[in-house]
C-alpha positions in Angstrom: 35.7 88.4 56.9 32.4 89.5 57.0 31.2 89.6 61.0 28.1 87.8 61.7 24.4 89.1 61.1 21.9 89.3 63.3 17.9 88.3 62.0 15.4 90.7 61.3 13.4 90.4 63.9 16.6 90.5 66.2 17.1 93.6 64.5 13.9 95.0 64.7 13.5 94.5 67.8 16.6 96.0 69.5 16.2 99.2 67.4 12.6 99.6 68.8 14.1 99.0 72.2 16.6 101.9 71.8 14.0 103.6 70.8 11.6 103.2 73.5 14.4 104.1 75.6 15.9 106.9 74.4 12.4 108.0 74.1 11.9 107.9 77.5 15.4 109.8 78.6 14.0 112.5 76.3 11.2 113.1 79.2 12.9 113.1 82.3 15.3 114.6 84.3 19.0 113.5 82.7 20.4 113.6 86.0 18.2 111.8 88.0 17.7 108.2 89.1 15.7 106.5 86.4 17.9 108.5 83.4 20.6 106.6 84.6 19.1 103.8 85.3 18.2 103.9 81.6 21.5 105.2 79.8 23.0 101.7 81.4 20.3 99.6 80.0 21.3 100.7 76.6 25.3 100.9 76.9 24.1 97.7 78.4 21.9 96.2 75.9 25.4 97.7 72.8 27.2 95.9 74.8 25.9 92.7 74.8 25.2 92.3 71.3 29.0 93.6 69.6 30.1 90.6 72.5 27.4 88.3 70.8 28.6 89.4 67.5 32.5 89.2 68.5 32.2 85.0 70.2 29.5 83.9 67.4 32.5 84.4 65.2 35.3 83.4 67.1 33.4 80.4 67.9 32.3 79.9 64.6 34.4 81.0 62.0 37.6 80.8 63.4 40.6 78.6 64.3 40.7 77.9 68.2 43.8 79.1 70.5 45.1 75.6 71.7 44.5 72.3 70.2 43.0 69.6 71.7 44.3 67.8 74.2 42.3 64.0 72.9 43.9 65.1 70.0 47.4 65.6 71.1 47.2 62.5 73.4 46.5 60.3 70.0 49.2 61.9 67.7 52.2 61.4 70.5 50.7 58.3 72.2 49.8 57.5 75.5 51.5 55.8 77.4 
């Protein structure tokens, strides 16, 4: 199954944001608080994109893990 493909503008913006963060990281001391904040921000951005890709695929392409309660009640008959 093909994973969710982000739109070209979303890919472009995330790439641009990563380039900006990497450029700032190259200019500052790697042990500074700012560098740690930027690294955390970059990691969170990557985590968000991966999470978004996974959840989109699960929601739109995979069946649910459990049956819907209403459907079960209709099939069994409500007493």
